[in-house]
Structure formats: C-alpha cells, structure tokens
VOTOR-936565 format. One record per residue: residue number from 1; residue in one letter; x, y, z of N, C-alpha, C in turn. Coordinates in pm, whole numbers, plus 50000, padded with zeros to 5 digits. Each point is the difference from the previous one (the first is absolute). Example, Ala and Ser with C-alpha at 12.3 -4.5 7.8 and 13.67 -1.06 7.14 Angstrom:
2
PT   n res   nxx   nyy   nzz  caxx  cayy  cazz   cxx   cyy   czz
PT   1   A 51319 49431 50780 49911 50119 50000 50090 50120 50000
PT   2   S 49965 50105 49928 50082 50119 50006 49923 50109 50073
END
This chain:
97
PT   n res   nxx   nyy   nzz  caxx  cayy  cazz   cxx   cyy   czz
PT   1   M 30830 58162 86584 50008 50146 49988 49890 50060 50102
PT   2   A 49997 49957 50131 49908 50053 50087 50048 50122 50065
PT   3   L 49920 50108 49984 50034 50141 50053 49876 50041 50079
PT   4   A 50031 50076 50113 49890 50038 50092 49951 50139 49938
PT   5   T 49867 50019 50031 49933 50133 49969 49899 50015 50102
PT   6   K 49950 50116 50015 49888 50005 50099 49877 50073 49946
PT   7   I 49893 49970 50064 49864 50035 49961 49978 50145 50045
PT   8   G 49964 50088 49894 49971 50139 50038 49864 50024 50067
PT   9   P 49965 50115 50040 49875 50030 50077 49880 49971 49903
PT  10   K 50014 50011 49870 49892 49958 49918 50011 49858 49944
PT  11   Y 50064 49923 50067 50026 49852 49949 50077 49986 49880
PT  12   Q 50076 50099 49955 50084 49993 49888 50126 49941 50036
PT  13   V 50061 49930 49906 50123 49928 50019 50091 50035 49893
PT  14   V 50117 50038 50021 50102 50035 49903 50087 49864 49969
PT  15   I 50002 49976 49866 50066 49885 49957 50142 50050 49991
PT  16   P 50103 49925 50063 50139 50040 49991 50045 50000 49851
PT  17   K 50091 50108 49974 50065 50013 49870 50042 49859 49929
PT  18   A 50073 49936 50072 50059 49884 49943 49889 49898 49954
PT  19   V 49902 49981 50081 49890 49914 49964 49925 50052 49885
PT  20   R 49963 50138 49992 49928 50054 49891 50087 49976 49877
PT  21   Q 50124 50038 49997 50080 49973 49879 49999 49857 49958
PT  22   A 50019 49909 50087 49998 49852 49970 49869 49965 49942
PT  23   A 49893 50055 50044 49859 49964 49954 49968 50087 49870
PT  24   G 50082 50111 49976 49953 50061 49882 49888 50093 50019
PT  25   L 49976 50039 50128 49889 50092 50027 50034 50142 49984
PT  26   K 49898 50084 49951 50020 50136 49981 49869 50077 50063
PT  27   P 50005 50123 50025 49899 50064 50057 49867 49989 49912
PT  28   G 49878 49972 50070 49886 49974 49926 49958 49867 49956
PT  29   D 50104 49901 50013 49992 49862 49968 49894 49944 50101
PT  30   L 49927 49903 49971 49905 49929 50084 50071 49878 50058
PT  31   V 49957 49970 50124 50047 49879 50069 49873 49937 50070
PT  32   E 50016 49871 50004 49897 49918 50067 50041 49960 50135
PT  33   A 49931 50025 50107 50036 49962 50125 49921 49880 50043
PT  34   S 50073 49892 50055 49921 49874 50043 50078 49955 50116
PT  35   L 49924 49916 50090 50045 49959 50111 50034 49845 49987
PT  36   S 50119 49955 50041 50030 49854 49994 50059 49968 50146
PT  37   R 50033 49875 49997 50065 49941 50135 50124 50079 50031
PT  38   E 50081 50038 49892 50125 50073 50021 49976 50146 50049
PT  39   G 49895 50055 49960 49973 50147 50030 49925 50055 49879
PT  40   I 50024 50138 49979 49928 50070 49908 50089 49999 49877
PT  41   I 49932 49969 49882 50072 49981 49874 49948 50121 49905
PT  42   L 50082 50070 49944 49969 50105 49900 50049 49950 49860
PT  43   K 49899 49987 49908 50041 49963 49850 49965 50117 49919
PT  44   P 50091 50016 49902 49964 50097 49891 49888 49964 49922
PT  45   K 49896 50091 49963 49895 49955 49928 49981 50106 49883
PT  46   V 49933 49965 49894 49963 50069 49886 49862 50019 49996
PT  47   L 49960 50119 49977 49849 50037 49992 49959 49976 49855
PT  48   V 49900 49920 49965 49945 49970 49869 49870 50045 49984
PT  49   D 49971 50088 49901 49865 50050 49977 49903 49881 49967
PT  50   R 49882 49998 50063 49898 49892 49989 49973 49978 49840
PT  51   D 49990 50102 49928 49960 50001 49865 50115 49923 49920
PT  52   L 50123 50019 50036 50118 49932 49940 50002 49860 50047
PT  53   E 49966 49973 50130 49998 49871 50048 49891 49908 49921
PT  54   D 49882 50069 49981 49890 49927 49930 50035 49976 49857
PT  55   A 50068 50095 49935 50044 49980 49865 50104 49888 49982
PT  56   L 50094 49993 50086 50095 49888 50002 49944 49870 50031
PT  57   T 49894 49987 50089 49939 49885 50024 49920 49950 49877
PT  58   E 49929 50093 49933 49930 49968 49879 50100 49949 49887
PT  59   A 50114 50065 49983 50095 49969 49898 50068 49864 50035
PT  60   L 50019 49966 50125 50048 49870 50033 49904 49894 49983
PT  61   T 49880 50020 50023 49883 49914 49963 49999 49972 49845
PT  62   D 50012 50100 49927 50001 49987 49845 50118 49921 49956
PT  63   V 50110 50024 50059 50129 49923 49971 49978 49843 50034
PT  64   R 49946 49985 50115 49989 49854 50044 49894 49935 49912
PT  65   A 49903 50075 49956 49884 49929 49906 50057 49995 49857
PT  66   G 50115 50054 49975 50045 49988 49857 49957 50112 49918
PT  67   R 49933 50110 50054 49956 50109 49920 50120 50097 49977
PT  68   V 50097 49960 49913 50111 50087 49981 50012 50018 49847
PT  69   S 50088 50102 49959 50015 50017 49861 50132 49955 49960
PT  70   E 50025 49980 49865 50129 49959 49950 50086 50115 50013
PT  71   P 50146 49980 50003 50096 50108 49996 49966 50089 49868
PT  72   S 50021 50119 50009 49971 50110 49898 50151 50031 49948
PT  73   R 49999 50037 49861 50136 50038 49940 50028 50144 50056
PT  74   S 49888 50080 50004 50023 50141 50047 49893 50059 50083
PT  75   A 50015 50105 50049 49897 50063 50092 49885 50036 49920
PT  76   R 50009 50038 49883 49893 50024 49900 49920 49881 49974
PT  77   A 50062 49891 49982 49929 49869 49971 49917 49955 50122
PT  78   L 50065 50021 50114 49935 49964 50129 49872 50072 50017
PT  79   V 50004 50147 49976 49886 50073 50016 49896 49966 49892
PT  80   R 50046 49980 49875 49900 49961 49901 49921 49876 50041
PT  81   D 50077 49895 50049 49935 49881 50037 49912 50001 50108
PT  82   A 50040 50097 50098 49920 50027 50124 49874 50052 49968
PT  83   L 50003 50108 49902 49879 50063 49947 49911 49904 49937
PT  84   K 50055 49920 49917 49926 49900 49918 49933 49909 50097
PT  85   A 50070 49953 50105 49935 49904 50080 49890 50054 50094
PT  86   G 50003 50131 50010 49897 50056 50079 49880 50037 49924
PT  87   K 50000 49994 49880 49881 50037 49901 49918 49864 49988
PT  88   P 49869 50011 50004 49918 49882 49964 50018 49983 49853
PT  89   K 50001 49859 49974 50025 49967 49854 49870 50035 49918
PT  90   Q 50024 50055 49882 49899 50037 49916 49953 49882 49904
PT  91   S 49874 49989 49978 49950 49893 49913 50030 50027 49853
PT  92   R 50044 49908 49936 50024 50019 49848 49887 49971 49916
PT  93   A 49884 49950 50058 49892 49960 49927 49931 50125 49943
PT  94   R 49969 49994 49872 49941 50104 49923 49853 49997 50014
PT  95   T 49935 50111 50003 49855 50005 50007 49949 50028 49877
PT  96   K 49884 49937 49962 49930 50021 49862 49902 50111 50005
PT  97   N 50014 50090 49902 49905 50112 49994 49896 49978 49908
END
C-alpha cells in the first residue's frame, strides 16, 4: 500500500487516508519516526506517564518476587486485607503495672 505524499514548507507530511485508516491513526496520535535501510518508518506510539511506568515496574518486581496476595472473595475483603497488611503488627505482650 505505497502511496506518495509531499513534504510541506514546515516539513509536515500528510499521511494518506488509506494508510491512516489501516494503521488506526487519529488526529493527536503520536508516531515515532525512525530511519532504516528501506527509508523512513512511522510507528504509532503511546505516551505513558513516568509515574505510571515506575508504579508498573515496581508492581512487576513485586509479582516476580512473590509478593502477591491471595484472591479475595469481595472488594471489601480485598480492602480489609490490604489495610491490615499495611499496619504494623501490634505486640500482644501485656505490661505489668
């Protein structure tokens, strides 16, 4: 599906409609431009917030290390267990007065 297009005065390129539709591109989408032996390649890209990327990396590290919880019966049970896991364990030792 090779279609010709021309470079505008500000180096902008119009991606032909058939190519845009086949690639699922919409106005505002990001593309990565790279150079290869065959020519210039445009690939659709997704922008990911660094905070989200860091959180996903941390979560994957936890999963690989086995730091995961058991399945919960309900959302309420999940929240209860998560809150319980986040609290430091209290000592049951009694103090003598």
